[in-house]
C-alpha positions in Angstrom: 0.0 0.0 0.0 1.3 3.4 -0.9 2.4 5.6 2.0 1.0 8.7 0.4 -2.5 8.3 -1.0 -3.5 9.9 -4.3 -4.8 13.4 -4.0 -3.9 17.0 -3.3 -3.2 17.7 0.3 -1.8 21.3 0.4 0.7 22.7 3.0 0.5 22.8 6.7 0.4 26.2 8.4 1.0 28.1 5.1 1.0 31.5 6.8 4.2 30.6 8.7 6.1 30.3 5.5 6.1 34.1 4.9 8.5 34.9 7.8 11.4 32.6 6.8 11.0 33.6 3.1 11.3 37.3 4.1 14.4 36.5 6.1 16.0 34.7 3.2 15.3 37.6 0.9 16.8 40.0 3.4 19.9 37.8 3.6 20.4 37.8 -0.1 19.8 41.6 -0.3 22.4 42.1 2.5 24.9 40.0 0.6 24.4 42.1 -2.5 24.7 45.4 -0.6 27.7 44.5 1.5 29.6 42.2 -0.8 29.9 39.7 2.1 29.0 36.1 1.8 28.3 35.6 5.5 24.6 36.4 5.2 24.3 33.5 2.8 25.1 31.1 5.7 22.0 32.3 7.4 20.0 32.0 4.1 21.3 28.4 3.8 20.3 27.5 7.4 16.9 28.9 7.0 16.5 27.1 3.7 17.4 23.8 5.4 14.8 24.4 8.1 12.2 25.2 5.5 13.1 22.0 3.6 12.6 19.9 6.6 9.2 21.4 7.3 8.3 21.1 3.6 9.2 17.4 3.7 7.3 16.8 6.9 4.2 18.4 5.3 4.4 16.8 1.9 5.8 13.4 2.6 7.1 12.7 6.1 3.7 12.7 7.9 2.4 10.2 5.3 5.3 7.8 5.9 5.0 8.1 9.7 1.2 7.5 9.8 1.3 4.7 7.3 3.6 2.8 9.6 1.6 3.7 12.7 -1.7 2.5 11.2 -0.1 -0.7 9.8 1.3 -1.4 13.2 -2.2 -1.5 14.8 -3.1 -4.7 13.0 -6.5 -3.5 11.9 -9.1 -6.0 10.7 -10.5 -3.6 8.0 -14.0 -3.2 9.4 -13.2 -0.6 12.1 -14.8 2.8 12.4 -12.2 5.6 12.6 -12.5 9.2 13.6 -9.9 11.9 12.7 -9.9 15.1 14.8 -8.9 18.1 12.7 -8.8 16.1 9.5 -7.9 19.0 7.1 -7.7 17.8 3.5 -7.6 14.2 4.6 -4.0 13.1 4.7 -4.5 11.0 7.8 -8.2 10.4 7.3 -7.7 8.8 3.9 -4.6 6.9 5.0 -6.9 5.3 7.6 -9.8 4.8 5.2 -7.6 2.8 2.9 -7.0 0.4 5.8 -10.6 -0.1 6.7 -12.3 -0.9 3.4 -15.3 -2.5 5.2 -15.5 0.1 7.9 -15.9 3.9 8.1 -13.6 6.9 8.4 -15.0 10.1 9.6 -13.2 13.5 9.7 -14.1 16.6 11.7 -12.7 20.0 11.2 -13.5 23.7 11.3 -11.8 24.2 7.9 -9.5 27.1 8.7 -7.2 27.9 5.8 -4.5 29.2 8.2 -4.1 25.7 9.5 -3.8 24.1 6.1 -3.8 25.6 2.6 -7.0 25.1 0.7 -8.7 23.6 3.7 -12.3 22.8 2.7 -14.6 19.7 3.1 -15.0 19.4 -0.7 -11.3 19.2 -1.1 -11.2 16.3 1.4 -14.0 14.5 -0.4 -12.2 15.0 -3.7 -9.1 13.4 -2.2 -11.2 10.5 -0.9 -12.6 9.9 -4.4 -9.1 10.1 -5.9 -7.9 7.5 -3.5 -10.9 5.2 -4.2 -12.4 5.5 -0.7 -15.3 7.8 -1.2 -17.7 5.2 0.0 -15.8 4.9 3.3 -15.1 8.6 4.1 -17.4 11.2 5.4 -16.7 14.7 6.9 -18.4 16.9 9.5 -18.0 20.5 10.4 -17.6 20.3 14.2 -15.5 21.5 17.1 -13.4 18.7 18.7 -14.5 19.9 22.1 -18.1 18.9 21.4 -18.2 16.0 19.0 -21.6 15.3 17.3 -21.4 11.5 17.9 -22.9 9.2 20.4 -20.8 7.5 23.1 -18.7 4.5 22.0 -19.1 5.2 18.2 -15.5 4.5 17.1 -12.8 1.8 17.3 -10.0 4.3 16.7 -9.6 8.0 17.2 -6.6 9.8 15.7 -5.3 13.3 15.2 -2.2 14.8 13.7 -1.0 18.3 14.7 -4.5 19.8 15.3 -5.3 20.0 19.0 -2.6 22.6 19.8 -4.8 25.0 17.9 -7.0 25.0 20.9 -5.5 27.9 22.9 -7.1 27.2 26.3 -5.9 24.2 28.4 -9.5 23.5 29.4 -10.5 23.1 25.8 -7.6 20.7 25.1 -8.8 18.6 28.1 -12.3 18.7 26.6 -11.0 17.5 23.3 -9.2 14.5 24.9 -12.3 13.8 27.0 -14.5 13.8 23.9 -12.2 11.6 22.0 -12.3 9.0 24.9 -16.1 9.4 25.2 -16.7 8.3 21.5 -14.2 5.4 21.8 -15.6 1.9 22.2 -14.2 -0.3 24.9 -10.9 -1.7 23.6 -10.6 1.2 21.2 -7.4 3.0 20.6 -6.4 6.7 20.8 -3.5 8.2 18.8 -2.9 11.9 19.2 0.2 13.5 17.6 1.1 17.1 18.1 3.8 19.7 18.4 3.0 20.8 21.9 0.8 20.0 25.0 1.4 16.2 24.6 2.3 16.0 28.3 -1.2 17.4 29.0 -2.8 14.8 26.6 -1.0 12.0 28.3 -2.0 13.2 31.8 -5.6 13.6 30.7 -5.7 10.1 29.2 -4.5 8.7 32.5 -7.0 10.7 34.5 -9.8 9.2 32.3 -8.7 5.7 33.1 -7.1 4.7 29.7 -4.6 1.9 29.7 -1.3 1.4 27.9 -0.8 5.2 27.9 2.6 6.2 26.3 4.2 9.3 24.8 7.1 9.3 22.3 8.7 11.2 19.5 7.9 10.3 15.9 11.3 11.0 14.5 12.9 13.3 12.0 10.3 12.7 9.3 8.0 14.9 11.4 10.4 17.6 12.5 8.8 20.9 11.6 12.1 22.8 10.8 14.4 20.8 13.0 14.7 18.8 16.2 13.6 21.8 18.3 10.1 21.4 16.8 9.3 17.7 16.8 6.0 15.8 16.7 5.2 13.6 19.6 2.6 10.9 19.9 0.3 10.0 22.8 -1.2 6.6 22.4 -3.6 4.7 24.7 -6.3 2.1 24.8 -9.8 2.3 26.4 -10.4 -0.6 28.8 
């Protein structure tokens, strides 16, 4: 199975690209004006950081999640929920592994979080990957999920919950994720920050096999100072 499904998945946090691009332009201008090559070292360093972030967004996250999902030993009939699904990178990767199940994505569709973020874009990607009959999307806040208790076998999220600025809201999101999990269901939350909080909340809610770990260089967003960490757990 391909690690990156067919489709167009945009860029993560596109607005953040403007600042490093401006710095690189300033470095080139300074080199031209001063005749010194030293500013180009800064340009090269910033370029390397941008390249890592670009790789994580366009390829790395697909590789990491393909391996995580394959490692779950899914039967193929599970029901999966993706919190903050965006244009469906993780949602569709999961859908490909549950051809007899269901993969549901929820999002508020903010383009600042992902370029071209729109439910129709997600559904087009699902069709391109051949899983349109498995995938559905909802416009919903992850702090108040529109699903009954114990609706899903697997709840996942990739770099979404940190967009909730209040700690209480992040706790609510984890609580909601656990609420909609079936007994024996698994929770996988990957994020850039607040993962200690997710881990603690999962333990408070009585989940088992709770762990927290880094996902490696493929999901470094500019360098090792901005890694992605995963909190995983199982509902008893």
